[in-house]
MARBA-3410 file (N, C-alpha, C, O; in Angstrom, 1 decimal):
125
115.3,116.2,81.8,114.4,116.7,82.0,114.3,117.8,81.5,113.1,118.1,81.7 ~ 115.0,118.8,80.7,114.6,119.9,80.2,115.0,119.6,78.5,114.7,120.5,77.7 ~ 115.4,118.7,78.2,115.8,118.4,77.1,114.0,118.3,76.1,113.7,118.9,75.0 ~ 113.4,117.3,76.9,112.1,117.3,75.8,111.4,118.8,75.9,111.0,119.3,74.8 ~ 111.2,119.5,77.3,111.1,120.8,76.9,111.4,121.6,76.2,110.6,122.2,75.5
113.0,122.0,75.9,113.6,122.5,74.9,113.1,121.9,73.6,112.1,122.4,73.1 ~ 113.6,120.9,73.1,112.8,120.3,72.2,111.3,120.5,71.5,111.4,120.8,70.3 ~ 109.9,120.5,72.2,109.0,121.2,72.2,109.3,122.6,71.7,108.9,122.9,70.5 ~ 110.0,123.3,72.4,110.1,124.9,72.5,110.7,125.2,70.5,110.4,125.8,69.5 ~ 111.6,124.2,71.0,112.3,125.0,69.7,111.5,124.4,68.3,111.7,124.9,67.2
110.8,123.5,68.5,109.5,123.1,67.2,109.1,123.9,67.3,109.4,124.8,66.4 ~ 108.2,124.3,68.1,106.9,125.6,67.9,107.7,126.9,67.2,107.2,127.5,66.2 ~ 109.1,127.4,68.0,109.4,128.5,67.1,110.0,128.4,65.8,110.1,129.4,65.1 ~ 110.5,126.9,65.4,110.6,126.6,64.1,109.2,126.8,63.3,109.1,127.5,62.3 ~ 107.8,126.1,64.0,106.8,126.8,63.2,106.6,128.0,62.7,106.4,128.5,61.6
107.0,128.2,64.4,106.6,130.3,64.3,107.4,130.5,63.0,106.9,130.6,61.9 ~ 108.0,130.4,63.0,109.3,131.5,61.8,108.7,131.2,60.2,108.7,132.1,59.4 ~ 108.4,129.9,59.9,108.0,129.9,59.0,106.7,130.4,58.1,106.4,130.2,56.9 ~ 105.9,131.3,59.2,105.1,131.5,58.6,104.0,130.8,58.9,103.1,131.5,58.6 ~ 103.8,130.0,59.1,103.1,128.4,59.5,103.0,127.6,60.1,104.1,127.1,60.2
101.9,126.6,60.8,102.0,126.1,62.0,100.3,125.7,61.4,99.3,126.4,61.2 ~ 100.7,123.8,61.3,99.4,123.6,61.2,99.2,122.2,61.4,100.2,121.5,61.5 ~ 98.0,121.7,61.6,97.7,120.4,62.2,96.3,120.0,62.0,95.4,120.7,61.6 ~ 96.3,118.7,62.4,95.3,117.9,61.5,93.7,118.1,62.6,92.7,117.5,62.2 ~ 93.8,118.8,63.8,93.0,119.1,64.8,91.7,119.7,64.1,90.7,119.0,64.1
91.5,120.8,63.5,90.8,121.6,62.6,89.8,120.3,61.9,88.6,120.2,62.4 ~ 90.1,119.2,60.9,89.8,118.3,60.1,89.2,117.6,61.2,88.0,117.6,61.2 ~ 90.0,116.9,62.3,89.3,116.0,63.4,88.0,116.7,64.1,87.1,116.0,64.6 ~ 88.0,117.7,64.1,86.9,118.9,65.2,85.7,118.9,64.1,84.6,118.7,64.5 ~ 86.0,119.1,63.1,84.7,118.5,62.0,84.1,117.7,61.8,82.9,117.7,61.7
84.9,116.4,61.6,84.8,114.9,61.3,84.1,114.8,62.6,82.9,114.5,62.4 ~ 84.3,114.9,63.5,83.4,114.6,65.0,82.4,115.4,64.9,81.3,114.8,64.9 ~ 82.4,116.9,64.7,81.0,117.5,64.9,80.1,116.8,63.6,79.0,116.7,63.9 ~ 80.4,116.4,62.2,79.7,116.0,61.4,78.8,114.5,61.7,77.7,114.2,61.3 ~ 80.0,113.4,62.8,79.7,112.3,63.0,78.6,112.6,63.8,77.5,112.1,63.5
78.6,113.7,64.9,77.6,113.7,66.2,76.0,114.5,65.5,74.9,114.2,65.7 ~ 76.3,115.3,65.0,75.0,115.8,64.0,74.4,114.7,63.4,73.2,114.7,63.4 ~ 74.9,113.9,62.9,74.8,112.7,62.0,73.8,112.1,62.8,72.6,112.0,62.6 ~ 74.5,111.8,63.7,73.7,110.9,65.1,72.8,111.2,65.0,72.1,110.3,64.5 ~ 72.0,112.6,65.5,71.2,112.4,66.2,70.2,113.5,65.1,69.3,114.2,65.6
70.4,113.4,63.5,69.4,113.9,62.6,68.7,113.0,61.9,67.5,112.9,61.7 ~ 69.8,112.1,61.6,69.2,110.6,61.0,69.2,109.9,62.0,70.1,109.6,62.8 ~ 67.6,109.3,61.7,66.9,108.2,62.1,66.6,107.1,61.7,65.9,106.9,60.7 ~ 67.1,105.9,62.6,66.8,104.5,62.0,65.5,104.3,62.0,65.0,104.2,63.1 ~ 64.8,104.2,61.0,63.6,103.6,61.0,63.7,101.8,60.1,64.4,101.4,59.3
62.8,101.4,60.7,62.0,100.1,60.1,61.1,100.6,58.6,60.6,101.7,58.5 ~ 61.1,99.8,57.8,59.9,100.1,57.1,58.8,100.3,57.0,58.2,101.0,56.2 ~ 58.4,99.5,57.8,56.8,99.5,58.6,56.9,101.2,59.7,55.9,101.8,60.2 ~ 58.0,101.5,59.8,57.7,102.8,60.4,57.6,103.9,59.7,57.0,104.9,60.0 ~ 58.4,103.5,58.5,58.9,104.8,57.5,57.3,104.9,56.6,57.0,106.0,56.3
56.4,103.9,56.3,55.3,103.9,55.7,54.5,104.3,56.3,53.5,104.5,55.6 ~ 54.4,104.7,57.5,53.5,105.1,58.2,53.5,106.7,58.3,52.7,107.3,59.0 ~ 54.8,107.3,57.4,54.6,108.8,57.3,55.1,108.8,55.6,55.3,107.8,54.9 ~ 55.2,110.4,55.1,55.4,110.7,53.5,56.9,110.4,53.7,57.4,110.4,54.8 ~ 57.4,110.2,52.6,58.8,110.0,52.3,58.9,110.0,50.7,58.2,109.7,49.8
60.5,110.6,50.7,61.1,110.8,49.4,62.1,109.7,49.5,63.0,110.0,50.2 ~ 62.2,108.2,48.8,63.7,107.7,48.7,64.7,109.0,47.9,64.4,110.0,47.2 ~ 65.8,108.6,48.4,66.9,109.1,48.4,68.1,108.7,47.3,68.7,109.2,46.4 ~ 68.1,107.1,48.0,69.1,106.2,47.0,69.4,105.3,48.5,68.7,105.2,49.4 ~ 70.8,104.5,48.3,71.4,103.6,49.2,72.7,104.0,49.2,73.2,104.7,48.3
73.3,103.7,50.2,75.0,103.9,50.9,74.8,102.6,51.7,74.0,101.8,52.1 ~ 76.6,102.9,51.5,77.2,101.6,52.2,78.2,101.7,52.9,78.5,102.9,53.1 ~ 78.9,100.9,53.3,80.1,101.5,53.9,80.8,100.1,54.1,80.1,99.2,54.7 ~ 82.1,99.7,53.7,83.1,98.5,54.0,84.0,98.4,54.7,84.3,99.6,55.0 ~ 84.8,97.7,55.2,85.7,97.3,55.8,86.9,96.1,55.3,86.7,94.9,55.2
88.0,96.5,55.2,88.8,95.3,54.4,90.2,95.1,55.7,91.1,95.9,56.1 ~ 89.8,93.7,56.1,91.4,93.6,56.9,92.1,93.3,56.7,91.9,92.3,55.9 ~ 93.6,93.7,56.9,94.7,92.8,56.0,95.3,92.0,57.5,96.4,91.7,57.3 ~ 94.8,91.5,58.8,95.1,90.7,59.5,93.9,90.1,59.8,92.8,90.7,59.9 ~ 94.0,88.8,60.1,92.6,88.1,60.9,92.6,88.4,62.5,91.7,87.9,63.2
93.4,89.0,63.1,93.2,89.4,64.4,92.9,90.6,64.7,92.6,91.0,65.8 ~ 92.9,91.3,63.9,92.4,92.7,63.6,90.8,92.9,64.3,90.0,92.3,63.6 ~ 90.3,93.4,65.3,89.5,93.7,65.5,88.0,94.0,64.5,88.1,95.1,63.8 ~ 86.9,93.2,64.4,86.7,94.0,63.2,85.3,95.3,63.8,84.9,95.2,65.0 ~ 84.9,96.1,63.2,83.8,97.0,63.8,82.5,96.6,63.9,81.9,95.9,63.1
82.2,97.3,65.4,80.8,95.9,65.6,79.8,96.9,64.2,80.2,97.8,63.5 ~ 78.5,96.3,64.2,77.6,96.8,63.8,77.1,97.8,63.9,76.6,98.3,62.9 ~ 77.0,98.5,65.3,76.3,99.8,65.7,77.4,100.7,65.1,76.8,101.7,64.6 ~ 79.0,100.7,65.0,79.6,101.2,64.4,79.8,101.6,62.8,80.1,102.6,62.3 ~ 79.4,100.2,62.1,79.1,100.4,61.0,78.0,101.1,60.6,78.0,101.5,59.4
76.9,101.4,61.4,75.5,102.1,61.1,76.0,103.7,61.5,75.6,104.6,60.8 ~ 76.6,104.2,62.5,77.1,105.2,62.4,77.7,105.6,61.2,77.3,106.6,60.6 ~ 78.6,105.0,60.7,79.4,105.4,59.0,78.3,105.9,58.1,78.4,107.1,57.6 ~ 76.9,104.8,57.6,76.0,104.8,57.8,75.1,106.0,57.4,74.9,106.5,56.2 ~ 74.7,106.4,58.9,74.1,107.8,59.1,74.8,108.8,58.6,74.2,109.8,58.1
76.4,108.7,58.7,76.7,110.4,58.4,77.3,110.1,56.6,77.8,111.0,55.9 ~ 77.0,108.8,56.3,77.0,109.5,54.9,75.4,109.8,53.9,75.2,110.2,52.8 ~ 74.3,109.3,55.2,73.1,109.6,54.3,72.8,111.0,55.1,71.9,111.7,54.7 ~ 73.9,111.3,56.5,73.5,112.9,56.2,74.3,113.6,55.4,74.1,114.8,55.6 ~ 75.1,113.3,54.7,76.0,114.4,53.8,75.2,114.2,52.6,75.4,114.9,51.6
74.1,113.3,52.4,73.1,113.4,51.2,71.7,114.0,51.3,70.8,114.0,50.5 ~ 71.7,114.3,52.1,70.4,115.1,52.7,69.5,114.7,53.5,68.7,115.5,54.1 ~ 69.8,112.9,53.6,68.8,112.0,54.4,68.5,112.5,55.8,69.3,113.1,56.5 ~ 67.1,112.3,56.2,67.0,112.5,57.8,66.5,111.1,58.5,66.3,110.9,59.7 ~ 66.3,110.0,57.2,65.7,108.6,57.7,66.9,107.7,56.8,67.7,108.0,55.9
66.7,106.5,57.4,67.6,105.4,57.0,66.8,104.1,57.4,66.3,104.0,58.5 ~ 66.7,103.4,56.7,66.3,101.8,57.0,67.3,101.0,56.3,67.4,100.7,55.1 ~ 68.3,100.5,57.7,69.1,99.3,57.3,69.0,98.3,57.1,68.3,97.5,57.9 ~ 69.8,97.8,55.8,69.4,96.5,55.4,70.2,95.6,56.0,69.8,95.2,57.0 ~ 71.2,95.2,55.5,72.3,94.1,56.3,73.3,94.3,56.3,73.8,95.2,55.6
73.9,93.6,56.9,76.1,93.8,56.9,76.0,92.4,57.0,75.1,91.7,57.6 ~ 77.8,91.8,56.0,78.0,90.8,55.3,79.2,91.0,55.8,79.7,92.0,55.9 ~ 79.7,89.6,56.2,80.9,89.4,56.5,81.6,88.3,55.7,80.9,87.3,55.7 ~ 82.7,88.2,55.1,83.6,87.2,54.4,84.7,87.2,54.8,85.3,88.2,55.2 ~ 85.5,85.9,54.6,86.9,85.6,54.9,87.6,85.5,53.6,86.9,85.0,52.7
88.7,85.7,53.3,89.4,85.8,52.5,88.7,85.8,51.0,88.6,85.1,50.1 ~ 88.3,87.2,51.3,87.7,88.4,50.1,89.2,89.2,49.6,90.2,89.6,50.2 ~ 88.6,89.0,47.9,89.5,89.8,47.1,91.2,89.9,48.0,91.8,88.8,48.3 ~ 91.7,91.0,48.2,92.8,90.9,49.0,92.8,91.5,50.3,93.7,92.3,50.8 ~ 91.7,91.1,50.9,91.4,91.2,52.5,91.3,90.0,53.4,90.4,89.3,52.9
91.8,89.5,54.7,91.5,88.2,55.3,90.2,88.3,55.8,89.6,87.2,55.8 ~ 89.6,89.3,56.3,88.8,89.5,56.9,88.0,91.0,55.8,88.7,91.9,55.4 ~ 86.7,90.9,55.6,85.8,91.7,55.0,84.5,91.9,55.4,84.0,90.8,55.6 ~ 83.6,92.9,55.7,82.2,93.3,56.2,82.0,95.0,55.2,82.5,96.1,54.9 ~ 80.8,94.1,55.0,80.0,95.2,54.3,78.6,95.6,54.3,77.8,94.7,53.9
78.2,96.8,54.7,76.9,97.3,55.3,76.0,97.9,54.2,76.6,98.5,53.2 ~ 74.9,97.9,54.2,74.1,98.3,53.3,73.0,99.5,53.9,72.8,99.1,55.1 ~ 72.3,100.4,53.7,70.9,100.9,54.4,70.4,102.3,52.8,71.0,103.0,52.0 ~ 69.2,102.0,53.0,68.6,102.6,52.1,68.1,104.3,52.9,67.6,104.3,54.0 ~ 68.3,105.3,52.1,68.1,106.5,52.6,66.8,107.6,52.4,66.5,107.9,51.2
66.2,108.0,53.1,64.9,108.9,52.7,65.2,110.4,53.4,66.0,110.8,54.2 ~ 64.1,111.1,52.5,63.9,112.1,52.9,62.3,112.1,53.8,61.3,112.3,53.2 ~ 62.3,111.8,55.0,60.6,111.5,55.6,60.2,112.7,57.0,60.9,113.3,57.8 ~ 59.1,112.7,56.6,58.5,113.7,57.9,58.7,113.0,59.2,58.1,112.0,59.5 ~ 59.5,113.7,60.0,59.8,113.0,61.3,58.7,113.8,62.4,58.7,113.5,63.6
END
């Protein structure tokens, strides 16, 4: 019972003695915060909604997924839209018009492949 506790204590002390102790939690926290900000700051609009506002086109973004095994779960369309919103946010956009997602089987070196695209804008929202 005390063996796991001693092991954890030993690892902690070893890290403390080396003068540095690093984890990837900091990057995880930054990535998580960015995703949450992007989700709230980038609005998904239709072209009709967009044209009712003043807007400046910023370009296009895309995200893709390559699955090596057929049994692996494909991310949902909503998950792919979250990825697109994060990219849009990183480019300074506050609006996005989702184009589409396409799925392919046996595409290049992937058993299953999905790609999604969106147009991004700086719009008066």
